[in-house]
N, C-alpha and C positions, 0 to 999 in steps of 0.2 A: 338394660338401662331404662327402658320404658317402664318396667315393673317397679324399679327403684323410684322413679319419678312419680308414679301413681301412689306408691306407699307414702311418700313424703307429702303429697297433696292430701291424701286421706287423713294423715295425722294432723296437718295444719287445719283442715276443715273441722275435724273433731274438736280441736282446741278452740276454734272460733265459736262453735256451738256451745261447748262447755263454758266458755268465757261469758256467755250471755246470761247465765244463771247465777244465783247467789246461794251459798251454803249458810246455814244458820237461820234463825228466825227473829223477828222483831216482836218483843213483848207488847201486846196491845189488848188489854182485858178490861171489861167492866165488872164491877161487883154490884149486882142488882140490889142486894140487901143494904149496902151502905152508900150507894151512889158515888163511889170512887171509880175513877178511870186510871189505869196504870199503863204508862207508855214507856217503853225502853228508850234510853238515850243511846244511840248506836254509833259505832265506828265501822266504816266500810273499808275493808282491806282488799287490795287487788290480789288476784290469784295468779298462779303460774300458767304456763301454756295450756295444760290439760285440765286446769281447775277454773272454776268461776270465782267471782268475788266471794268474800266471806263477810258476814254481818255479825258483829259482836255487840251485845248489850253491855254498856260500860257504867250505866247509872239507871235509876228508875225515877220517872217523874210521876208524882201522885197528884191527880187533879180532882178536886171536890166539885162535883157538878151542881151542888146546891148553893155553894158560896161563890162559885166562879173563881176560886183561888187554887193555886198549885204550888208544889215545892219538890225539890230533888230529895231523894231518900238519903244518899250518901253525900258528904261534904265535898268529896272529890271522886273522880272515876275509880272504880274498883280495879285492883291489881289482878288482872285476868279478865274474866267475862261472866256476866250473869247468864246462867243457863236455864233457870226456871223461876217461876213465881207460883207459890202454892197458897190457896186460901179456900176456906169453906164458904159456900154460897147459900145453901138452903138445906133444911132437913126434909127428907122425902119419906113419907109414911108408907109402910107395907100394910095394907088394910087387913090382911088375914090375921096378923098377930099384934098390931099396934106399934111394933118396933119399926126401925127403918135404917136409913143410911144417909150420909151427908153427900150432897152434890158439891164436888170439889173442882176448882179450876186448877189445871196443871198441864204441863207439857210432857213430863215423864210418865211412863205407863206402869212401872214397877215400884214406884216410891210410895204408893198408898196401899196399905193393907189393913185387914181387920175392920172393914167398913160396912159390916152387916150386923143386924140385931142390936143396934144402938138405941138406947132410951132417948125419947124425944128431948131435944134441947135446942137452944138458939145456936146459930153458927158462931164459932169463936171469932173474937175481934182481933185477929192476928193475920199477918202475912209471913210466909217463910220464903226467904230469898236464897237461892242456891247459886253459888259462884264457883268457878273452876279456874285455878291458877296453874299454868303449865310452866315448868322449869326444866333445865337440862337434866336434872336427876329424877324427874317424874312429875306427877300432878298432885295438887292438894285441893280437896273439896272443902269449901267453907260455907256453912249454913248460918244465916242470920235470921232473927225474928224481930218483928216490930208490930205495933198496933196498926190497924188498917189505914190510919191516917199518916203513918210513917213515924210517929213519935215512939220513944223508948226503944230505939234500935239497939240490939245487942247481938253479939256473936253467940251462936248456939253450940256449934261443934266445928272442929277442924280435923281432917283425917286424909289418909292416902286411899283413894278409891280403888287402887289395885289390890289392897289388902283388907279393906273394910267395906262391907256392904251395909246398906242403910234403908230404912223406910219409916214412914209415919204410921204409927198404930193409932187409927182414928178413934176406936172405941176407948182406949186407955189414955189418949191424948199425950203420947210420948214419941220422941224420936228414938228409934232403936238402932244401935250400931252393933254389927255382928262381925267378929274377927276370928279366924281360925289360927290357933297357935299350936303347932305340931299336931297332936292327936286330940285336941280339945277345942271347943268353941267358947269364946268369951262374948257375953252379951252385956251391953251397957245401955241402960234406959235413961234418957234425959227428958224430964217432964217439960211439956210445952207450957209457957206462961199463959195464964188466963188474965188478960188485961181487963 
């Protein structure tokens, strides 16, 4: 009986400790090149006994530090959550060969590829917004693109992340979708708009 009581107390205390933490992250990034500040508009959801709260970004506030003005990117909250905001910040030169790579703000670690040996250019005037919608039948990843000031927002791609992998090819400025269909690989390239 004593061991049962100790086990129950241990589980309750673990839940109390876990409940004091939050899962997820709040988007809060500066773009030094354009002087925009991006702030996630969040919804905090209570967790279960052994889980902490979860934080979901439901919209994106874009603040122009030069004009002291801001606006929401989406007219209403996204259906799902914003999981990432991706944008180019600066071109970094490799002195030995004159080429370089883009300094890119992102949360994801595998979504940026082919980011070496790039010819010098200005950072693209675009942001890519990654959203995840969870349903009973699975998940849908929706990628949007807009100018850094939030104008000209458009959907770039919509797919099931369980069957399609993706990345941004920085050198060729495309979104690449890769899907295996039986014994073959299907690759689809979607050019990123140059605003």
